[in-house]
C-alpha positions, 0 to 999 in steps of 0.5 A: 668495130664495123669499119674494122670488120669491113676492112678485113672483109675487103682484104679477103677479096684479092686474097681469094682471087690470088688463091684461086689463080694459084690453085687453078694453075697448079691443077692445070699441071696435072698430067691427065686431061679432063676428057681422059679422066671423064671418058676413061682409058678406053676412049679414043683420042678423038673423043678425048679431044672433042670432050676437052674442047667442049670443056674449054680445056684448050683455052688459055689458062687466064681465060679459063680462070676468068670463066671460073670466077664468073661461074663461081660468082653465080654459084657454079663451081663445076661438075665432078668428073667422077660423079657427074654432079655439082661439086658442092653436092658432093662436098657439103654433106661431108663437111659437118663430119670434118667440122665436128672433128676439128671443133671437138679437137680444138676445144679439147686442145684449148682447154687442156693446153691453157690449163696446163700452161697456167699450171706450168707458169704458176709452178715454174721450174718445179717438178710439175713444170718439168714433167709437163714440158717433157710431155709437151715436147713428146706430143708435139713431136709425134705425128698425128697419124702415128698417135692415132695408130698407137691408140687404135692398137691399144684402145680398139684392138687390145682393150676393145673399149673403143671402135677402130673406125666409122662415125656411128656415135660419139665413141667413134670420135674419141680417138680421132679427136685425141689424135688431133688434140694432144699435139695441138694442146702441147703447142698451146700449153707452151705458148700459154706458159711463155706469155703467162710468165711475161705477165706475172711480174707486171705492175697491175698483177702486183697491184691486184695481189696487194689489194687482196684479190683471190688467186683465181681472179688474179690468174684469169682476170689479170694474168691470163686475159693479158696473155691471151693474144698469142694463145688466140692466134695459135688456137685460131691457126690450129682450128683453121689447119684442122679443117683442112689438115685432118685428111690423114686422121680421117683416113686412118679412122675411116671417117667419111669427111672432107679429107676422104673426098679430097684424097679421092679427088687427088687419086682420080684427078677430079679437078673440079672437086679438088679445086672447089675443096681448096677454095672452100677451105681457104675461105673457111681459113680466112673466116676463122682468122677474121674471128681471131682478129675480132677477138683481138679487138675485144681483148685489146680495143687498141687494135681496132683504134690502130687499124681504123686510124691507119685506114684514114 
C-alpha cells in the first residue's frame, strides 16, 4: 500500500508543474499589465512600465515560470495586486466556508444518491423506479444556480423559513447545500442503480441468498460493496468539482467563500490571487483523487497488486 501511495504522489509532481505552466501562460494573456492593475488608470505610462520592470513582467514567460516555481517552493506565491498582501493570507481564511459547503453537499448527495440507487435497483421497472428515474433526470438537468434561485424565492421570500444569504449559522447553509447536492445525488443514484443491477445476478449474491443471509446484509455486504467502485469515482469527482465549482452558488447566496475571491480576482485582473487559487484547487483535486485511489485499493486489493506489479 505504501508503494502504491508513493507512486500516486510522484505522478502528482509533473501534473502540478504542467497545470501551473498552463494557467501561468493563460493569465499572461490577460489584457492589462500588472503595473496598470496595481497603479490604476490614473498612473502614467512611464510609471506603469517601471512597475512592470520591477515585477519582471517583461521577462520571457518560461523565465517567469521558473521564478514562480522557485518562489512557490519557498512558500511565496506572490502578493495580491488589489490588496497588497500575500495571496494565501487572503485565500486561506475563505477556504473553510467553501470546504464546509462542498463537504455537506457531497455527504448529502452521497447518502441520498446511494440509498435511492439501491431502492431503484431492488425495485427495478416498478412505479418507484420510474418515479426516481424521472426525478433524477429532472435534477440532473436543472442548473445549480437556477435551483438555488427557485429555493430562495420559495423558502426565503414566500415562506420566510430560511435566510436568503449570508453565513451566520447552519440555516444559511441549507439552501446552498441542497442546490449543490440534489443534482449530484441524481447522478450518483443512476450510477448506483446501474452497478447494482450488474451485481444482483452474480453467483456470490445467489450463494448468499441460498445460505439464508438477511436482505440487508446481502444488499450492503455483497451487492453494494462490489458495485461501489464507479460510485466512489463519481463521489470523488463531484467533491473535487464542488471545491472549485461552487462559485456561482456562493455568489447567489452571498457566501464569503473561495468562489467569491476567485470571481473578484477575475473582475479586478488580480493575477497572483487567481493563479494561487487555481493551483490550490488543482492540488486539492489531486489529493481527493488520491483518496479515491486508496479507497479503490481498500475495496479491491487487486488494484494495489496490479499497480505495484506494473511498476516493477
